[in-house]
C-alpha positions as CSV (number, residue, x, y, z in Angstrom):
1,M,0.0,0.0,0.0
2,R,1.4,3.4,-1.0
3,L,1.1,6.1,1.6
4,D,-0.1,9.5,0.4
5,I,2.8,11.6,1.8
6,P,1.1,15.0,1.9
7,T,-1.9,13.5,3.7
8,L,0.3,11.7,6.1
9,A,2.2,15.0,6.8
10,M,-1.1,16.9,7.3
11,V,-2.4,14.2,9.7
12,T,0.9,14.2,11.7
13,V,0.7,18.0,12.1
14,F,-2.9,18.0,13.0
15,V,-2.7,15.2,15.6
16,T,0.4,16.6,17.2
17,A,-1.1,20.1,17.5
18,L,-4.4,18.6,18.8
19,L,-2.5,16.7,21.5
20,G,-0.5,19.8,22.4
21,G,-3.8,21.7,22.8
22,L,-5.1,18.9,24.9
23,L,-2.1,19.0,27.2
24,V,-2.4,22.8,27.5
25,F,-6.1,22.4,28.4
26,A,-5.2,19.8,31.0
27,G,-2.6,22.2,32.4
28,L,-5.2,25.0,32.7
29,Q,-7.5,22.6,34.6
30,N,-4.7,21.4,36.9
31,R,-2.4,24.4,37.5
32,A,-0.6,22.5,40.3
33,V,1.2,20.5,37.6
34,R,3.2,23.0,35.6
35,A,4.7,20.3,33.5
36,L,1.4,19.9,31.6
37,M,1.6,23.4,30.1
38,T,5.2,22.9,29.3
39,W,4.5,19.6,27.5
40,G,1.6,21.2,25.6
41,G,3.9,23.9,24.4
42,A,6.4,21.2,23.3
43,F,3.8,19.5,21.2
44,L,2.7,22.7,19.5
45,L,6.3,23.6,18.6
46,C,6.9,20.2,17.2
47,A,3.7,20.4,15.1
48,L,4.9,23.8,13.8
49,G,8.3,22.3,12.9
50,V,6.8,19.3,11.1
51,A,4.4,21.6,9.2
52,L,7.3,23.8,8.0
53,V,9.3,20.8,6.9
54,A,6.3,19.5,5.0
55,V,6.0,22.8,2.9
56,R,9.7,22.7,1.9
57,G,10.0,24.2,-1.6
58,M,7.0,26.4,-1.0
59,V,8.7,28.7,1.6
60,P,12.3,29.9,1.8
61,D,14.8,27.3,2.8
62,W,15.9,29.1,6.0
63,I,12.3,28.7,7.2
64,S,11.7,25.1,6.2
65,I,15.2,24.0,7.2
66,Q,16.8,26.1,9.9
67,F,13.7,27.5,11.6
68,A,11.7,24.3,11.3
69,N,14.3,22.2,13.1
70,V,14.9,24.9,15.7
71,A,11.2,24.6,16.6
72,V,11.4,20.8,16.8
73,L,14.6,20.9,19.0
74,I,13.0,23.5,21.3
75,G,9.9,21.3,21.5
76,L,12.0,18.3,22.5
77,G,13.9,20.4,25.0
78,L,10.6,21.4,26.6
79,V,9.7,17.8,27.1
80,W,13.0,17.6,29.1
81,V,12.0,20.7,31.0
82,G,8.5,19.3,31.8
83,A,10.1,16.1,33.1
84,R,12.2,18.1,35.6
85,Q,9.2,20.3,36.6
86,F,7.1,17.1,37.1
87,D,9.5,15.9,39.7
88,G,10.1,19.2,41.3
89,R,13.7,19.6,40.2
90,E,15.3,23.0,39.4
91,T,14.7,23.9,35.8
92,R,17.3,25.8,33.8
93,V,15.3,26.9,30.8
94,A,18.4,28.2,29.1
95,M,19.5,24.6,28.7
96,V,16.7,24.2,26.1
97,A,18.7,26.6,23.8
98,V,21.8,24.4,23.6
99,A,20.7,22.0,20.9
100,P,19.1,24.7,18.7
101,L,22.2,26.9,19.0
102,I,24.4,23.9,17.9
103,W,22.0,23.4,15.0
104,I,22.2,27.1,13.9
105,A,26.0,27.0,14.3
106,A,26.2,23.9,12.1
107,C,24.0,25.5,9.4
108,A,26.5,28.4,9.3
109,V,29.1,26.0,8.0
110,P,28.9,26.1,4.2
111,D,29.5,22.3,3.7
112,I,26.7,21.4,6.1
113,R,24.3,24.0,4.9
114,A,24.7,22.8,1.3
115,D,24.5,19.0,2.1
116,I,21.1,17.6,3.1
117,N,22.7,14.5,4.4
118,L,25.1,16.3,6.8
119,R,22.1,18.4,8.0
120,T,20.1,15.3,8.6
121,V,22.9,13.7,10.6
122,T,23.3,16.8,12.7
123,V,19.7,17.4,13.5
124,T,18.8,13.8,14.2
125,T,21.7,13.3,16.5
126,L,20.8,16.4,18.4
127,S,17.1,15.3,18.6
128,G,18.2,11.9,19.8
129,L,20.4,13.3,22.6
130,V,17.6,15.6,23.8
131,A,15.2,12.7,23.9
132,F,17.7,10.7,25.9
133,A,18.0,13.5,28.4
134,A,14.2,13.6,28.8
135,A,14.0,9.9,29.2
136,Y,16.7,10.1,31.9
137,E,14.8,12.8,33.8
138,V,11.6,10.7,33.8
139,W,13.7,7.6,34.9
140,R,15.3,9.5,37.8
141,G,11.9,9.7,39.6
142,R,11.4,5.9,39.5
143,S,11.1,5.7,43.3
144,E,7.6,7.2,43.0
145,P,5.2,4.3,42.3
146,L,3.7,5.5,39.0
147,M,3.0,2.7,36.6
148,S,3.2,5.1,33.5
149,R,6.7,6.3,34.4
150,W,8.6,3.4,33.0
151,P,6.8,3.2,29.6
152,T,7.2,7.0,29.3
153,A,11.0,6.7,29.9
154,I,11.2,3.7,27.5
155,T,9.2,5.5,24.8
156,L,11.4,8.6,25.0
157,F,14.5,6.4,24.9
158,V,13.3,4.4,21.9
159,Y,12.5,7.6,20.0
160,G,16.0,8.9,20.8
161,A,17.6,5.7,19.6
162,I,15.6,5.9,16.3
163,M,16.7,9.4,15.7
164,I,20.4,8.7,16.4
165,A,20.2,5.5,14.3
166,R,19.0,7.6,11.4
167,A,22.4,9.3,11.2
168,P,24.5,6.2,10.1
169,V,21.7,5.1,7.9
170,T,21.7,8.4,6.1
171,L,25.4,8.2,5.6
172,M,25.1,4.7,4.2
173,V,22.0,5.5,2.0
174,P,22.5,9.2,1.2
175,Q,19.8,11.3,-0.4
176,P,20.6,12.7,-3.9
177,A,22.5,16.0,-3.7
178,G,20.3,19.0,-4.4
179,E,17.1,17.4,-3.3
180,Y,15.1,19.7,-1.1
181,Q,11.5,18.4,-1.7
182,F,10.5,16.4,1.3
183,T,8.6,14.0,-0.9
184,A,12.0,12.9,-2.4
185,S,13.2,11.4,0.9
186,V,12.7,7.7,1.2
187,F,12.8,8.1,5.0
188,Y,10.1,10.8,5.3
189,P,7.0,8.5,5.2
190,L,8.5,6.3,8.0
191,L,9.7,9.2,10.0
192,S,6.4,11.0,9.7
193,F,4.5,7.9,10.8
194,A,6.9,7.3,13.6
195,T,6.4,10.9,14.7
196,L,2.7,10.5,14.6
197,L,2.8,7.3,16.7
198,F,5.3,8.8,19.1
199,S,3.1,11.9,19.6
200,V,0.0,9.8,20.4
201,V,1.8,7.4,22.7
202,I,3.9,9.9,24.7
203,A,0.9,12.3,25.1
204,F,-1.2,9.5,26.5
205,L,1.6,8.4,28.9
206,L,2.3,12.0,30.1
207,L,-1.4,12.5,30.8
208,N,-1.7,9.2,32.5
209,M,1.4,9.8,34.6
210,T,-0.1,13.0,35.8
211,K,-3.4,11.3,36.6
212,E,-1.7,8.5,38.5
213,R,0.2,11.1,40.6
214,T,-3.0,12.9,41.5
215,E,-4.7,9.7,42.5
216,L,-1.7,8.6,44.5
217,R,-1.6,11.9,46.4
218,H,-5.3,11.7,47.1
219,K,-4.8,8.2,48.4
220,T,-1.8,9.2,50.5
221,A,-3.7,12.2,51.9
222,A,-6.5,9.8,53.0
223,L,-4.0,7.7,54.9
224,V,-1.7,10.4,56.3
225,D,-2.4,12.7,59.2
226,P,-2.1,16.2,57.7
227,L,-0.6,17.8,60.8
228,T,2.2,15.4,61.7
229,G,2.8,13.6,58.4
230,V,2.6,10.2,60.0
231,P,-0.1,7.5,59.1
232,N,-3.5,8.3,60.4
233,R,-5.7,5.9,62.5
234,R,-7.1,4.2,59.4
235,A,-3.6,3.6,57.9
236,F,-2.1,2.6,61.2
237,L,-4.8,-0.1,61.9
238,A,-4.6,-1.4,58.4
239,G,-0.8,-1.7,58.6
240,A,-1.0,-3.2,62.1
241,E,-3.5,-5.9,60.8
242,Q,-1.1,-6.7,58.0
243,M,1.9,-7.0,60.4
244,A,-0.1,-9.2,62.8
245,A,-1.2,-11.5,60.0
246,D,2.4,-11.9,58.8
247,P,3.9,-14.9,60.7
248,R,7.5,-14.9,61.7
249,A,9.8,-17.9,62.3
250,D,12.7,-15.9,63.7
251,G,11.6,-16.0,67.3
252,T,10.4,-12.4,67.4
253,A,7.2,-11.3,69.0
254,L,4.8,-8.5,68.1
255,A,4.9,-5.5,70.4
256,V,2.3,-2.7,70.6
257,M,3.0,0.7,72.1
258,L,0.4,3.4,72.8
259,F,1.5,7.0,73.6
260,D,-0.5,9.7,75.2
261,L,0.9,13.2,75.5
262,D,0.6,14.4,79.1
263,H,-1.6,17.4,80.1
264,F,-2.2,18.1,76.4
265,K,-5.6,19.7,77.0
266,S,-4.1,22.2,79.5
267,I,-1.5,23.2,76.8
268,N,-4.3,23.9,74.4
269,D,-6.2,25.8,77.0
270,R,-3.3,27.9,78.3
271,L,-1.3,28.5,75.2
272,G,-3.7,27.9,72.3
273,H,-4.1,25.3,69.6
274,A,-1.0,26.5,67.7
275,A,1.1,25.5,70.7
276,G,-0.7,22.2,70.9
277,D,-0.1,21.6,67.2
278,A,3.6,22.3,67.7
279,V,3.8,19.7,70.5
280,L,2.0,17.1,68.3
281,M,4.4,17.7,65.4
282,N,7.4,17.7,67.7
283,F,6.5,14.4,69.3
284,A,5.8,12.7,65.9
285,A,9.2,13.9,64.6
286,T,10.9,12.7,67.8
287,A,9.3,9.3,67.6
288,V,10.1,8.8,64.0
289,R,13.7,9.6,64.6
290,S,13.9,7.3,67.6
291,F,12.4,4.3,65.8
292,G,14.4,2.2,63.5
293,D,13.3,0.4,60.3
294,G,10.4,-2.0,60.5
295,V,8.3,0.1,62.9
296,L,4.8,1.2,62.1
297,F,4.0,4.5,63.8
298,G,0.9,6.6,63.5
299,R,-1.5,9.1,65.1
300,I,-4.6,7.3,66.2
301,G,-6.6,10.2,67.5
302,G,-6.1,13.6,69.3
303,E,-2.9,13.4,71.4
304,E,-2.7,9.6,71.1
305,F,-0.2,7.8,68.9
306,G,0.6,4.1,68.4
307,A,3.5,2.0,67.2
308,I,3.8,-1.7,66.4
309,M,7.0,-3.6,65.8
310,R,8.7,-7.0,66.2
311,V,11.1,-7.4,69.1
312,S,13.0,-10.3,70.6
313,N,11.6,-9.8,74.1
314,L,9.7,-7.4,76.4
315,G,13.0,-5.8,77.6
316,E,13.8,-4.6,74.1
317,A,10.3,-3.2,73.7
318,L,10.6,-1.3,77.0
319,A,14.0,0.0,76.1
320,I,12.7,1.4,72.8
321,A,9.7,3.0,74.5
322,E,12.0,4.6,77.1
323,Q,14.2,5.9,74.4
324,V,11.2,7.7,72.9
325,R,10.1,9.0,76.3
326,R,13.5,10.4,77.1
327,A,14.1,12.0,73.7
328,F,10.7,13.8,73.8
329,A,11.3,15.0,77.4
330,V,14.4,16.9,76.4
331,T,13.0,18.6,73.2
332,D,13.3,22.3,73.0
333,L,9.9,24.0,72.7
334,A,9.0,27.7,73.0
335,G,7.3,29.1,76.1
336,D,6.9,27.2,79.3
337,I,5.9,23.9,77.7
338,V,7.5,20.9,79.3
339,P,6.7,18.0,77.0
340,T,6.2,14.5,78.5
341,V,4.5,11.4,77.3
342,S,3.1,8.3,79.0
343,I,3.5,5.0,77.2
344,G,1.8,1.6,77.5
345,V,3.6,-1.5,76.1
346,A,2.1,-4.9,75.3
347,L,3.9,-8.0,74.0
348,E,2.4,-10.9,72.1
349,N,2.3,-14.0,74.2
350,E,0.0,-17.0,74.9
351,T,-2.8,-14.8,76.2
352,T,-2.5,-11.9,73.8
353,M,-2.1,-13.4,70.3
354,T,-4.5,-11.1,68.4
355,L,-4.1,-7.5,67.5
356,A,-7.3,-6.5,69.3
357,A,-6.0,-8.2,72.5
358,L,-2.6,-6.5,72.2
359,M,-4.2,-3.1,71.7
360,A,-6.4,-3.6,74.7
361,A,-3.4,-4.7,76.8
362,A,-1.3,-1.7,75.7
363,D,-4.3,0.6,76.5
364,R,-4.5,-0.9,80.1
365,A,-0.7,-0.4,80.5
366,L,-1.1,3.2,79.3
367,Y,-3.8,3.8,81.8
368,R,-1.5,2.5,84.5
369,A,1.3,4.7,83.4
370,K,-0.9,7.8,83.7
371,A,-2.4,6.7,87.0
372,K,1.1,6.4,88.5
373,G,2.1,10.0,87.7
374,R,2.5,10.1,83.9
375,N,5.9,10.6,82.0
376,R,6.7,6.9,82.3
377,V,6.6,3.6,80.5
378,A,4.4,0.8,81.8
379,S,4.1,-2.8,80.6
380,A,0.9,-4.7,80.3
381,M,2.7,-7.5,82.1
382,T,3.7,-5.4,85.1
383,S,2.3,-6.2,88.4
384,E,1.3,-3.7,91.1
385,D,4.5,-4.3,93.1
386,G,6.8,-3.4,90.2
387,A,7.6,-6.9,89.1
388,S,7.0,-7.9,85.5
389,I,6.7,-11.0,83.5
390,A,8.7,-11.0,80.3
391,S,8.4,-13.5,77.5
392,A,11.6,-14.4,75.8
393,D,11.9,-17.3,73.3
394,G,8.5,-18.6,74.5
395,V,9.7,-19.1,78.1
396,L,7.9,-17.1,80.8
397,E,10.2,-15.8,83.6
398,R,9.9,-13.2,86.4
399,R,12.4,-10.4,86.8
400,E,12.5,-7.2,88.8
401,W,12.1,-4.1,86.7
402,R,13.4,-0.8,88.1
403,K,10.6,1.8,88.2
404,L,11.2,4.6,85.7
405,P,11.7,8.0,87.2
406,A,9.0,10.6,86.8
407,T,11.3,13.0,84.8
408,A,14.2,12.4,82.4
């Protein structure tokens, strides 16, 4: 089947411009994502460049050759800029001019200006390198769980590879000297179709990547406490259920800690809610710094927080809780705020094997810590005389546990 080249060129220009307009429209609707407007401008410039190439012979050569390729190179550069904007990296817009300036300088060389093959090698190599740079920027953000990020990076890389591969092919199969009509090029139908396909695919991927990020942030916002930045009650309980359902064969036991900030209501009443918010944020930051990996920590309501982790024995859990208590007691807060926290600890054993039982046991321990004067750690397995029962390697044993002081 023979392709009608003028029709193919017109369709390529129309579709690319339409996609550019769609991206701009999406950017106007979602101004929080600056990259959409940038990508829309990139598509519109590329459409302009393709259109000017298509009318070669009907307009001066400096328009259909030099200016047309400048538009395409700037458009590809804006794809790179948009990728950096999308991931919040500093954008040096002046870098977009590097490839077009190299192209203009190359066209100033008489031998290159007069030889369509040398011009083709130059512009396709520059286009490929810019596409590689854009693919790299998209790939750099791979830690963000967006499904569309990988195919976007791969598509940009493949397009760059095709552009660069065109250079040696052009040298091996040169176009006849003096040919300036685009219809004379045996590569133009393939390149035009490839551009059309690339435009459709990359526009879809960019829009989908933006949509995925919006959905991810909405989902994250629903699971994160907006004040402290830690998981909220819903996320904490869901994560705790998952940890409790995951059996371990390494001899560790599940430990639950419940934290309650002491005299928090009086801080709000005396100093205002701004001071109370500062205390909540400070405690959350202190706890996160004190915990190691593998600890689920979240705000479960008001001034109450929870943590769940796996430990070797009760002594380890108590030591971790005491570390958090001491770290919070020495934090520097404005005014006359003296921050303290009461902590209840419960360890998985023969009588508390379910998450609900562990939470209830930790809550009883927290109540005991507050009843005994606050600013202390209490275990669900602590008796009234200060002795405790600790479970280590499945063997129950009694040991004396030194009562923690009321202050750090």
